DRENKE-197431 format. One line per field, with one value per residue (C-alpha): x, y, z. Coordinates in nm, 2 decimals, decimal comma. Each point is the difference from the previous one (the first is absolute). Example, Ala and Ser with C-alpha at 12.3 -4.5 7.8 and 13.67 -1.06 7.14 Angstrom:
2
px <- (1,23|0,14)
py <- (-0,45|0,34)
pz <- (0,78|-0,07)
//
This chain:
169
px <- (0,89|0,15|-0,17|-0,07|-0,23|0,06|0,38|-0,12|-0,19|0,26|0,28|-0,24|0,15|-0,16|-0,20|-0,36|-0,22|-0,25|-0,30|-0,12|-0,29|-0,17|0,16|-0,20|0,24|-0,10|0,08|0,34|0,13|0,02|0,10|0,28|0,09|-0,03|0,22|0,30|0,01|0,03|0,29|0,18|-0,04|0,16|-0,27|0,00|-0,33|-0,19|-0,30|-0,27|-0,19|-0,32|-0,34|-0,03|0,29|0,24|-0,13|0,20|0,31|-0,09|0,20|-0,18|0,10|-0,20|-0,32|-0,23|0,10|-0,16|0,02|-0,40|-0,27|-0,15|0,37|0,05|-0,32|0,05|0,34|-0,20|-0,22|0,28|0,31|0,29|0,32|0,07|-0,14|-0,31|-0,08|-0,33|-0,15|-0,20|-0,23|-0,08|0,20|-0,23|0,09|0,34|0,01|0,06|0,32|0,12|-0,07|0,19|0,29|-0,01|-0,02|0,28|0,27|-0,09|0,08|0,30|-0,18|0,17|-0,21|-0,06|0,22|0,29|-0,07|-0,03|0,38|0,11|-0,14|0,22|0,28|-0,02|-0,06|-0,35|-0,13|-0,28|-0,15|-0,28|-0,31|0,12|-0,41|-0,11|0,21|-0,10|-0,37|0,00|0,25|0,31|0,32|0,35|0,14|-0,33|0,14|0,17|0,41|0,10|-0,33|0,12|-0,09|-0,37|-0,07|-0,32|-0,23|0,26|0,31|-0,22|-0,13|0,36|0,13|-0,30|0,06|0,37|-0,09|-0,05|-0,25|-0,23|-0,25|-0,28|-0,06)
py <- (2,62|0,38|0,30|0,05|-0,26|0,16|-0,11|-0,31|-0,05|0,15|-0,25|-0,31|-0,26|-0,01|-0,25|-0,20|-0,26|-0,12|-0,28|-0,15|-0,19|-0,02|-0,24|0,20|0,11|0,38|-0,06|-0,16|0,22|0,30|-0,15|-0,12|0,27|0,24|-0,27|-0,02|0,36|0,08|-0,25|0,15|0,35|-0,18|-0,04|-0,30|-0,16|-0,33|-0,14|-0,21|-0,21|-0,15|-0,16|0,01|0,23|-0,33|-0,21|0,18|-0,07|-0,39|-0,11|-0,05|-0,37|-0,05|-0,10|-0,07|0,10|-0,10|-0,29|-0,09|0,00|0,33|0,18|-0,18|0,13|0,34|-0,03|-0,13|0,29|0,23|-0,13|0,10|0,16|0,32|-0,12|-0,07|0,33|0,17|0,32|0,17|0,15|-0,05|-0,36|-0,11|-0,37|0,06|0,27|0,31|-0,15|-0,10|0,40|0,12|-0,20|0,08|0,37|-0,04|-0,18|0,29|0,26|-0,16|-0,06|-0,33|-0,31|-0,07|-0,30|0,23|0,23|-0,26|-0,09|0,36|0,03|-0,29|0,13|0,32|-0,15|0,04|-0,18|-0,25|-0,16|-0,22|0,00|-0,34|0,01|0,02|-0,30|-0,23|0,11|-0,07|-0,30|0,16|-0,15|0,20|-0,20|0,13|0,36|0,19|-0,01|0,32|0,01|0,03|-0,23|0,03|0,22|0,12|0,28|0,15|0,01|0,17|0,29|0,03|0,08|0,24|0,18|0,05|0,14|0,35|-0,16|-0,27|-0,09|-0,24|-0,10)
pz <- (0,74|0,00|0,08|-0,38|-0,14|-0,33|0,02|0,12|-0,33|-0,26|0,20|0,00|-0,27|-0,34|-0,01|-0,14|0,08|-0,22|0,07|-0,32|0,07|-0,35|-0,30|-0,23|-0,27|0,02|0,36|-0,02|-0,28|0,20|0,33|-0,22|-0,14|0,33|0,17|-0,26|-0,03|0,33|0,06|-0,31|0,16|0,27|0,22|0,25|-0,14|0,12|-0,20|0,24|-0,23|0,18|-0,10|-0,35|-0,06|0,11|-0,30|-0,30|0,19|-0,06|-0,29|-0,29|-0,07|0,35|-0,15|0,35|0,34|0,31|0,25|0,00|-0,22|0,10|-0,05|-0,36|-0,07|0,06|-0,18|-0,32|0,02|0,02|-0,17|0,16|-0,16|-0,24|-0,30|0,12|0,19|-0,09|-0,02|0,31|-0,27|-0,39|0,00|-0,27|-0,04|0,03|-0,31|0,26|0,16|-0,36|-0,14|0,31|-0,04|-0,37|0,08|0,25|-0,22|-0,28|0,29|0,14|0,32|0,16|0,07|0,40|-0,05|-0,11|0,29|0,21|-0,12|0,03|0,37|0,12|-0,19|0,18|0,34|0,04|0,29|-0,14|0,30|-0,06|0,28|0,23|0,09|-0,32|-0,12|0,27|-0,08|-0,37|0,01|-0,18|0,04|0,03|-0,29|-0,24|0,01|-0,22|0,03|0,21|0,21|0,36|0,29|0,13|0,24|0,23|0,00|0,31|-0,23|-0,25|0,26|0,15|-0,37|-0,03|0,33|-0,11|-0,37|-0,13|-0,28|0,09|-0,29|0,01|-0,36)
//
């Protein structure tokens, strides 16, 4: 640290860490939009996917995840995958997500699956939470291509401590 704390802030590398804790469509969209936009602007960007935020990273062809009856039941109640994301409000038995996706197409807003591809191409670190994977019985081979190796909370906190922007979505 120098004698001028403002200079240290100005000289800090541009970086952003986002914690994605929800797999809801209306939370995953801004997570991936911010992540891809930050990377497109040259920021070192990391998204740490934990708890339900990890389920959209499961490949759509994987129907049930889990290693025992309880973790399989959780996956059955909250189906993983990009195509199965619900809205946090106004889900309306699937009508809400359908309407949002239709509006997004009309307004040329990329689908979250496209945004994940963009993030991968732009070098965004997509980190699945190792503890959540263990807790919910998820395997590495069930995740989308381009997702990084599972990491723990300490690794995510370390990235956040070095980031100029840290978000919890």
